[in-house]
C-alpha angles and dihedrals in degrees: 000000000000119000128200132200088244090064087065093046091248096118116101092232095056120088124180109254111266093013119145113228103151137025127194128213121195115197105023103205123140095301092042090053092051091050091046092053093047093050095045090047088057090059099260124126117243129207115189130190124212138164102260145004089251090055091047089054089048092051094051090049090051091049091049091050090050090053092046090055089053089049090052089055092047090249095122141017127236091245091052089051090052092052093048093051092046091062097050118083127175130207142163090220118091091206088076086076093059095106098040120123094204130016124199122207106208105163121155107200118199093199119109118260129030121322092224096120092046092050092047091051091052092048089055092048091051094048091051092064109030133081120273089252098049115119117230114204135182126210091206116144102193109022125085115253091210089061096045094047094044089091093062124100086225108030090171090078093065134090141166113245113179115194119193125216131279084045092186092059108030104086098202139073121197105230118199123188116205122221084265103044112124127218089244090059091050091048092057092046090049090052091052091050088055092049094052094041098249133133120226115228106203110225124185108232111279130137108262095019109215106305100047095044089053096042099048096060089045093055091041092053092046088055090049091052090049093049091051090055094239094135144340128269093256095043092051091049093047092049094050094047093049097044102037104030094241114157090217130028119239094263093045088051092049092052093047094049093042123256091239091057092045090050091051090050090052093048093049093048091046090052089048102045105015091218122146093228088069097045107113116252115246090234091057091049093050092049092051091049088055091047092241089140101150142259099354093062095037097250138065125117083337136032118246134205106180106301093344117104121200133183117250124241119232131020122315091191093068091056112133097003120134 
């Protein structure tokens, strides 16, 4: 009886059934970059899709900067950084996802309204190039995965997987099965979670899952307290951190997430549930109109110089008024 190396799974062309060798990311913004680094650091190849070659170069520069910051804090070595970067490849061509085992959609549209149609279009583009057994996942926080995946020929391959920033530190992922999701799909997702050191929190399908539905009213109420003149931004944040054990106060969290993203969450939840606690605060709307959306632009509820956060002078609540 002749025996081959492949029989012992030593051949390069052989992969154990159900193994995860490569993961795709479509829309490599801040969250997509964090997910890409986490997956690459776990020894898995990453292919990401973005809109242009210039944008791809920008993404790689941002990832490299993120890794350099970790090196400066003794959280990573230069050789580990080199390995992580070697596993991440960007492209504008969806066909580079063809051999992925899981593909994440992580777009962050700046257009008004929900990004449902955009996400559905991306799902269709992914399905057109990947294998029949590839899982397609969305990082959406407030849209329904059943609705997004309804455009697929095989909607059973789709799931909602909501990561929370900072991805490297938060140990959980909110996992949402649609009405179509198969057990096989969930099994592959569960395997990936184990490989990247995360715990799946099973959430029944509901806009906002757990984290976003809890966070939105907290930020909204903080805005109401601010508008009533009860306390300042920094005093509200300090009080909430000291009394509730939060790592960041509501305004610090809003600035970190991005006020434009928080506003979109609020609008989506208000459309879905119609409850006042989700209705966006006027102060939040005014700040987004003025592009004071938080840490990434250097100004939100606070001012930022690099990693340094400083309180603002004057009244935020008068912003944009005649």
